[in-house]
N, C-alpha and C positions, 0 to 999 in steps of 0.2 A: 771632449773632442766632438763627439757626434751628437746630433740632436735627438736625444733620447726622451722617452716618457719621463715626466717629472716624478722623481722618487723622493721619499722622505729621507733626510740625512740622519742616519743613525750614528751617534757619536759614542762608540764604545771602544775600548782599547784592547781587550783580551777576551777571547771566546771562553777561556776556561774560568777566569776569576771575575770577569765583568767589572773590574776596577780600572780606573784611569791610570795609564802609564805616565809617570812624570818625566818630562824632558826639560833640559836647561833652556832658559830663554835664548832665542836666537834672533839676531837683528839682520835686516836686509843689508847685503853688501852694496856699496856704491855703484850705481850704473852710470857709466860715462858715455855720452853721445857726442861725437865730433863729426860733423857733416863731411869734412874733408877726408875722413878716414873710412867712410862707408864704402863698401865694395860695389863693383859693377855687377848688375844682375843680367843674366843671359837667359832668354827663353829657349827651352828645349822642345816643348810640344804644347799645343793648345787643343782643347776639346770643347766643342760647342754643344750645349744641351746635355752634357755628360759630366756629372760631378765626380771628379777624381779625388781620392783621399790618400791612397798609398802609393809610394814609389820606392823602388829598390834598383840598385845597379850591381850586376854580377861582377866577378873578378875579371871576366872577359869584356866588360863594358856594355853588356846588354842591359837595356832599360825596360823594366816591367812596372806596370801601374795597375791599380784596381779601382773599380767603381762600385760603391756599396748599393745594395738594392733598397734605397730609401723611397723610391717612387717607381711606378710601373714602366717608365720610359727608358729604363736602363737597357742599353743595347748589348753590352758585354760586361762580364764581371772582371775578367783579367785579360789584359792585352800586353803585347810587347811593342814598344815604340821603335819603329824602323824608318829612318830617314823622315821623321816627323809624322809618319803614318801610324795609326793604331791598329795592330794586327791581333785578332783573337788568339789567346794562348790557353792551352796548347793547340786548340783547334775550335771550330765553330760548335761542335757537339758539346764540349764542356761548358760552353757559354749559352746553351740553348734553353735553359730552364725558364718556365713561366709559371705563375701561380696556379694555372689550371692543369699542370702536368705533374706526374708523380715525382716524389723525392727519390733520388738514386745516389749511389756512391760514385757516379761518373759524370755528374753535372754540378756546377757551382750554384748555390742558392743565394747567399748573401755574404759576399766576401768583403772583409773589412781591412785586411792587411796582407801584404806580400813582402817577403824578406829573402834575399839571395844570400847563400852561404856555402862556400866550397863546392861549387858546381851543382848546387841544389837550390830549388826555389820552394820556399815554404809558404803555403796559402792558407790563411785563416778564414774558414767559412763559419760565420756566426749561426747560420740556420735560423736567423731571426729577421726575416724581411719586413720592412715597413714598421719596425719596432712594435709589432703586434704580439710578440712572444715567440719563444723558441718552438719551431715546428718539429724538430727532431734533434738528436744529439749533435752538438757542434763538432766540427771536424778540422783536423790539420792535414792538408794534402801536401805531400813532398814529391816534387818532380825532378827527374834527372835532366839537367840542362845540357848534357852531352847528346841526348837523343830526344829530348822534349816529351818523355813518357812518364807516366805515374810510377813512382818508386815505392811509396809507402803511404798508407792512410792511418791516421790515429783518430779514434773516435772517443770523445769525452764520455766517461761513464756518468750515470745519473747523479751520483753523489757529489760531483764537483761543480755542478752548475744548477741554476734556478730557472724558472719559467721566464723571469725578466732579465736573465743574464744577457750581456752583449760582450762576447769575448773579443776584445778590441785589438790588441797589438801583441807582438811576439818578439822575443830576442833569443838568439841561439848561442848557447854556451858550449863551444867545442871542447874546452878543457874538461868539463864534467859530463858532456854528452846530455845536456839538459836544455829544454826550452822553457822560457818563462813567459807568462801571459798576464795581461790585466783584464779585469772584468769591469767595464764602466757602467753596466746596467745594474748589477748587484755587487757592491764594493768587495774587492778581494783580489788576490793573486792566485795563479795556478802554476804548477810545475809539472813537466812531462819528462820522464826518463826516456830518452830517445832509443835506448838500447832494449829495454824490456817493455816499453809502451805503457807503463803505469803512471797515473796522474795523482797529484795531491793538491788540495786547496788549502790556502793559508790566509790569515789576516782578513777573514770575512767580517765586514762591518766594523773593522778596526778603525781607530781614529786616523791612521795613516793612509787608509785607502778610501775613506769616506769624504764626499764633497764638503767644503767649508761654507759655501754660499749657493744661492739658487739663481744667480745671474752674473753676467759680466757686462761691463759698459764699454762699448766699442763705437768710436766716432760719435760720442755723445748720446748713443741710444742703448737701452738695456736689451741684452739678449738673455731672455729668461729661460733657464733650464738648470737642472741639477745633474751633473755628470761626475761620477766617482772616478776611481783609479783608471787612468788613461795613459798618460805619457810614461814611457819606460825606457831605460837606457842601461846597458851593461858596461861597466868599466873593467876591461879585461886586464888592466895593469894591477889593480889591487883586488880583483875578483869581488866586486861589490855591485849589487843591483840597486839602481835608483828608480824611484817612481813618484808619481804626482797625480792628484785628482785634477781634472780639467777645470772645474769650478772650485778653485782653491789657490792658495798662495804659499804652500809649504812643500819643500822638497824633502823627501825621506829616502833613507837608504838602509840596507841590511846586507850582510855578507852572504855570498852564495853558499859557503860552507854551512852556515846556520840554516839557511832556507832548506838545504838539501837534507841535513842530518838531524836538526833539532826538533823538539816537540813544538806544538802550537804555542804553548806558554812561553817557551824559551825564545821562539821567533818573535813573539809580540814584545817581549822584554828587550830584545836586541835591536829593535828598530830605532834608528836615530834620526833626529831632526838635523838636516844638513844646512838649510838656509831658508829664509823667507824670500820668495821670488815673485816674478810676474806670473800670471796664469798662462800656462803653456798648453800646447798639444804635442807637436813633434819634439822629440828629444833624442840626442845621439852623442856618443863620445868619439873623439878621434883617437888615433894611436898614441898620442902624447898625453892623453888624460884630460883634455879640454872638453867641457860639456857645452853643446849647442842646444838651444831650446827656443821655442816660439814665445813671443810676448803678444798674445792675441789682442789684448786691449789697446795696444799701441802700434799694431801693424808692423811688427819688428821681429828680428831674429837676434838673439843674444848669445854671447860667448862667456862662459864662466871658466876662468883659468885655474891652474893648480893651487893658486893662493886664495881662491875664492872671490877674486875680483871679477865683476861682470861688466862687459862692454857691449854696446850695440854695434853690430857689424852690418846690418841691413835694415832698412826702414822705408816705409812709404807705400805708394799705390801698387807696387809690384810684390808686396808681401800682404796677402789678404787671406788670413787664417792659414798660416803655415802648418799643415796637418801632419806631414810625415817627412823625415829626413833620410838621406842616404849619402855616403861619402865614397867617391871614386876618383882616383888619380888627382887628388888635391882639390877637388871640387865638392861643394856641399849642394846636393840636389834637394829640392823641396817642392811640395804641392801647394797650390792655392785652392783650397776647397770652398772658401767664401761662405761658410756655413751660416754666419750671422746675417748675411745679406739676403737670404732666400725667404720669400714670403708667399710664394705660389709656384706655378709652373716655370720651368727654366729652359725652354727651347732655344732662346737666343742668348742665354748667359754663356760666358766663356770661362774655362778653368785651365790653369796652366801647371806645367812642370817647369820650374826655373832652376838655375844653378848659379852659384857664386864661387869664386876662387878663394880658398882659405889661405890666410897669411900665416907664416911661421910664428 
């Protein structure tokens, strides 16, 4: 997903035994692209000079976005989109941090993801601005959307992250009261017990969380980078977590019960290869069990149905690195973060939140 420091791809499958886990050969399902079936894309908001990556829509229809601190010109880390305007959330103070001010528990430093769930907004603060290394322990802030106040702060303990970690995205599992994270800087997944606040890290440098290549090819040009476990999606129908390296072409999955209860060795052995896919960033399941994910190299959004058949539902200039997805009221919201297009300052570049109507 994100333009990280180039890291060496470590290809190991199990922390305990250091031997490669064997998986059955998996072939790519057919991708169908019919121009007359592509959906209409509607712009929700546009930001000039502010690179948006995350978007989430609450149950009440409130739209929240985040802007990672990849450059010093970031105005706000988290905002709410109201009538097309970007309003700092929860207020200006939370968005006031600059590199020359102290780190506190009441300011955002480098937010990578926002996810709304059951009247709460979860904000992932990597504490790794400018990809120069983690400044302090990454945090998950939880805000009460009924009054826009901080409800809970979870701080990652030292043993679950590394100096080069970039805690990327989060999914909230209300059935088990667990949050799942990807680390795209140092390959691996994290789990947080939302009830007692304990974390555990799994699949560190495992084949399933490690990048498969050091570049993507978009519009005929190579975007050179090595990005590990990034895309993440929770299928709440069968209670399975799906995940994907950004610079990679393999979709993996493991049951939430195994992740929560099993040992590291058992988790590594239980990981399954689901499919060979396009290289994605954003990933999300709908309530029917269809998986939507980005195809970064082809400026497209794909749908993988329950039978494993993949179709292109959106494609073209209005899909420019679909970074994050959210579903609300039958619409799929996504961000255009245009990561591959940036070669210098971005004061005149525009970045969008768009939406498309999902078909049954």
